[in-house]
C-alpha positions in Angstrom: 218.4 275.9 46.4 215.5 276.5 48.5 214.8 274.1 50.6 211.8 272.6 50.1 208.7 271.4 53.3 206.8 269.0 52.2 203.4 269.3 54.3 200.6 266.7 54.2 197.2 265.8 55.5 196.9 265.4 59.4 195.4 261.8 59.9 194.8 259.7 63.1 198.9 258.9 64.2 200.2 261.8 64.3 197.8 262.3 67.8 200.4 262.0 70.2 202.7 263.8 68.1 201.2 267.2 67.8 200.2 266.4 71.1 203.1 267.0 72.8 204.1 269.9 71.1 201.4 271.8 72.2 201.2 270.0 76.1 203.0 273.6 76.6 200.9 275.0 74.9 200.6 279.0 77.7 198.0 281.0 76.1 196.0 278.3 76.0 194.8 278.6 71.8 191.9 277.0 70.6 193.8 275.4 68.1 196.6 274.4 70.0 195.1 270.7 70.0 195.1 267.5 67.6 190.9 267.3 67.9 190.8 271.2 65.6 193.8 270.6 63.4 191.9 267.2 62.1 187.8 267.5 62.3 188.6 270.7 59.8 191.7 268.5 57.7 188.2 268.7 55.5 187.0 272.2 55.0 190.3 274.3 55.7 192.2 271.7 54.7 194.6 272.0 56.3 198.1 270.5 56.3 200.3 269.5 59.2 204.9 269.8 58.7 207.6 268.7 61.5 210.6 270.5 60.8 213.4 270.9 61.5 212.2 270.5 65.0 209.1 272.3 64.5 205.3 271.9 63.7 204.0 274.5 61.4 200.6 274.6 60.3 199.0 275.4 56.9 195.7 275.6 56.5 193.6 277.6 53.6 191.1 280.7 54.9 188.8 282.9 53.2 190.9 281.8 50.1 194.3 282.9 51.4 197.2 279.8 52.3 197.8 281.0 55.8 200.2 279.4 58.5 200.5 279.5 62.5 203.1 280.4 64.1 205.8 277.7 64.6 205.7 275.6 68.2 208.6 273.7 69.1 212.9 273.9 70.0 215.0 275.4 67.0 216.5 277.7 64.2 212.6 280.0 64.4 214.4 282.5 62.3 215.9 279.4 59.6 211.9 278.0 59.9 209.7 281.5 58.9 212.0 282.0 56.2 211.0 278.5 55.2 207.2 279.0 55.4 207.9 282.2 53.4 209.9 280.8 50.4 206.9 277.4 50.3 204.3 280.8 50.3 206.8 282.2 47.9 206.5 278.7 45.8 203.4 279.0 45.7 202.6 282.3 44.3 201.0 283.9 48.1 201.1 286.2 49.8 203.1 285.0 53.1 199.9 285.9 55.6 200.1 283.3 59.4 197.0 284.0 62.0 196.3 284.3 65.1 199.4 285.1 66.9 198.9 286.1 70.5 201.1 289.1 72.0 204.0 287.5 72.4 204.7 285.5 69.4 204.0 288.9 67.4 206.5 291.0 70.0 208.8 287.5 69.3 207.9 287.7 64.9 209.1 291.2 65.0 212.2 291.2 67.3 213.2 288.3 64.7 212.2 290.7 61.4 211.8 294.1 62.5 209.8 296.5 60.0 209.2 293.2 57.6 205.7 292.2 58.9 202.6 294.0 58.8 200.2 293.3 61.8 196.3 294.0 62.6 194.1 292.5 65.4 191.4 290.4 64.2 188.8 291.1 66.5 186.4 288.2 65.4 189.1 285.5 65.6 189.9 287.0 69.6 189.1 283.3 72.1 187.3 283.8 75.5 188.9 282.3 78.1 186.9 281.6 82.0 188.3 280.3 84.5 186.6 277.2 85.3 185.6 277.2 89.0 183.1 280.4 87.7 181.3 278.7 84.9 181.3 276.0 87.9 179.2 277.4 90.6 177.9 281.0 88.8 178.3 283.0 91.2 178.0 286.8 91.6 175.2 289.0 90.1 177.2 289.7 86.7 176.3 285.8 85.6 172.3 285.3 87.8 170.9 285.4 85.0 172.6 282.1 83.9 171.4 280.7 87.2 168.1 282.1 86.8 167.3 280.6 83.9 168.8 277.5 84.7 167.2 277.3 87.5 163.6 277.8 85.6 164.5 274.6 84.4 165.2 272.3 87.0 161.9 273.2 88.0 160.0 272.6 85.1 162.0 269.1 83.8 163.3 265.9 84.8 167.1 266.8 83.8 170.1 264.5 84.1 173.7 264.9 83.3 175.6 261.8 81.4 179.3 261.7 79.9 179.1 261.2 76.1 180.2 257.8 76.0 179.4 254.2 73.4 175.8 254.1 74.6 174.4 256.8 73.9 176.6 257.4 71.1 174.0 256.9 69.4 171.7 259.3 71.0 173.6 262.0 70.0 174.2 261.5 66.6 170.4 261.6 65.9 169.9 265.3 68.5 173.0 267.0 66.1 170.7 265.8 63.1 167.7 267.1 64.2 168.9 270.1 65.1 171.2 271.1 62.6 168.1 270.6 60.4 166.1 272.5 62.3 167.6 275.5 62.5 168.3 275.0 58.9 164.6 275.0 58.2 164.6 278.6 60.6 167.4 280.4 58.4 167.5 278.7 55.4 170.8 278.5 55.0 174.2 279.0 57.6 177.3 280.8 57.0 180.6 279.1 55.6 181.7 278.7 59.3 178.6 277.6 60.6 178.6 274.9 57.2 182.0 274.1 58.0 181.6 273.2 62.1 178.0 270.6 61.3 180.8 269.1 59.1 183.8 269.3 61.9 180.6 268.5 63.8 179.7 265.2 62.2 183.7 264.3 62.1 184.3 264.3 65.9 180.6 261.7 66.8 182.0 259.4 63.8 185.4 259.5 65.6 184.6 260.5 69.1 186.5 257.7 70.7 189.6 258.1 68.5 190.4 262.1 68.4 190.8 262.0 72.3 187.6 264.0 72.7 185.3 264.6 76.3 182.1 264.6 75.6 178.7 264.9 78.2 175.0 265.2 77.4 171.8 266.9 79.7 168.7 264.0 79.5 165.0 266.2 80.1 162.5 263.8 80.6 165.0 261.0 79.4 165.5 262.6 75.6 168.6 263.6 74.4 167.9 267.7 74.2 171.5 269.3 74.1 175.2 267.8 74.0 179.0 269.6 74.1 181.9 268.5 73.2 185.8 269.2 73.5 189.3 268.6 74.6 191.8 269.5 76.5 194.5 272.3 75.7 197.8 272.5 76.7 198.2 270.9 80.6 195.1 273.8 82.0 192.7 274.3 79.2 189.7 272.8 78.4 189.4 273.8 74.9 185.1 274.0 74.2 184.2 272.6 70.2 180.6 272.1 70.0 177.5 272.8 71.9 174.4 272.5 70.7 170.7 272.6 72.2 166.7 272.7 71.9 166.6 276.6 71.8 163.1 275.9 72.8 164.0 275.6 76.3 164.7 278.4 78.6 167.5 277.7 80.3 168.9 274.9 78.3 172.4 276.5 76.6 173.1 277.4 80.4 172.7 274.1 82.0 174.9 272.1 79.5 177.7 275.2 79.9 177.9 274.5 83.1 177.1 271.2 83.7 180.4 270.3 81.0 182.6 273.1 83.6 181.7 270.6 86.6 182.1 267.3 84.7 184.6 267.5 81.5 185.8 270.5 83.6 186.9 269.2 87.0 190.7 268.6 85.5 191.3 272.1 84.0 191.8 275.9 85.4 191.0 277.4 82.4 188.0 276.9 79.6 188.8 278.6 76.7 185.0 278.9 74.5 186.4 280.3 71.0 185.6 283.2 69.0 182.3 284.7 68.2 183.5 285.8 64.0 182.7 288.8 64.4 178.6 287.5 64.7 177.0 289.7 66.8 174.9 287.3 68.5 178.0 285.2 69.6 179.9 288.0 70.4 176.9 289.3 73.2 176.7 285.2 74.5 179.9 284.7 75.0 180.1 288.6 76.6 177.6 287.5 79.2 179.2 284.8 80.5 182.7 287.8 81.5 185.5 286.0 80.0 188.3 286.2 82.1 191.1 286.4 79.6 189.8 288.0 75.8 193.0 287.0 74.0 193.7 289.3 71.4 195.1 287.7 68.6 196.7 289.0 65.1 197.0 288.6 61.9 200.7 289.0 60.2 201.8 289.9 56.5 204.8 290.3 54.4 204.8 293.9 53.4 207.4 293.2 50.3 208.5 290.0 48.6 211.5 288.7 49.1 
């Protein structure tokens, strides 16, 4: 009789165990952290299981039941077979998403000919050397420096770490930003709606989820903020970034200042994927990523 994996909701009590599982993550992947699993638990129906030495993650993505690659130590083949059985019991095709090249090669060696692999360009993650975002040196980032310099000449500005005292102002700015976006663009995409919901969770449970945040004041008023979290030992993950888009240079400034203050103990900064959004892709490429992390989607070729 096949053993059943019992997946359950992510809770704050899982934080330390999940952080320990992901601590040695070599790729700095955005989903390799507790806040991503927890904050998106409602929108993606994220579920976890600790099974035979591995952390397993299951979610609903594009109306499919999907899994992340197992993280841990033990019999990987046995665990993946159990995951396949889990998908089969749910009447779904087995799918794993966001696999690195190393994970793809490992899976291929364990199960030759059994899976179909495809690159998922919208899931590629943009990773930058922290010093690059802090210093903005070089000709390729001249325009960023120009925008920031223009802002500094026009405004009195200050950066603050997100804390108990300024969190209410940040929440108010976030609500105002969302209202303005809805007024100008009518509605968000599904992924945009998911980010709004996850950000609301982040602001409501900021101090319980291991987040790092900072904001920019222009002439005393909160006008931008960024929130992220560590991924493994050496990467800072940027989860949310909001700024008054009518102010020239404000997005570059919050990006740079967050790197300077929140990123000072990390070698690299992961600014996430572009989800095949043309504007996001153009923006992320304009910062000249040092690594464009290729990620694969895996589907089972046939039923076993």
